[in-house]
Phi, psi and omega in degrees: 000320180298321179294317179297318178297322179294321177294319175298317181299322183279343188280151169265332182234132177235121176269128178250108180246129181211156169269158178222111182230344181228046176066018179203165178282172189291152177295325180293324175294318179296318177299315181297314181298325178296333181268357174286149175300155186309317184251034186295337185254015178295137179059024176254146172264124186255129176244101174281126176232130184227148177237127181221170182277340180208164176291347179295344180259005184303322184276357182299327179295317183293316184266345182246311186275315184300322177298323177291319176298325176295325175298329177275014176064035173280116180248346182244077183255118177290168174299143177290139172254119182246124178251145166276144184302330178290349177276357181238124181251130175278127181275153178300312172286162180305129177140179182218160176235128179263134173314141184303316181294319179294319181296323178296319179294322178295315181297325178302315181286320180295328178294335174296336179280323185217072188295345181271352181255148178260126179264133177238000000 
């Protein structure tokens, strides 16, 4: 945990990735966020990314995760990128493929972090 906290402290950008299947983000993410120092996300750009089984869980980031990030003094939170689990295909070789439409939405948010670079 200390190593992970040091990485967050040194970062300019923090990606928060979680699955959402029971109307909330994962317990392991909540546990980790509880262990971060109070102002761990000050001056960090936060990229929330969530994967869920249906569009019914889309707002879980807004009402459940973003308030916790705010307590950690995250003030620069990008728009959440939400994927349906069917938009991600596991490849036979190690790796994954993201549906083209979902990848475009992710790139829109990532370009806000580095607008001079083209992401593929």
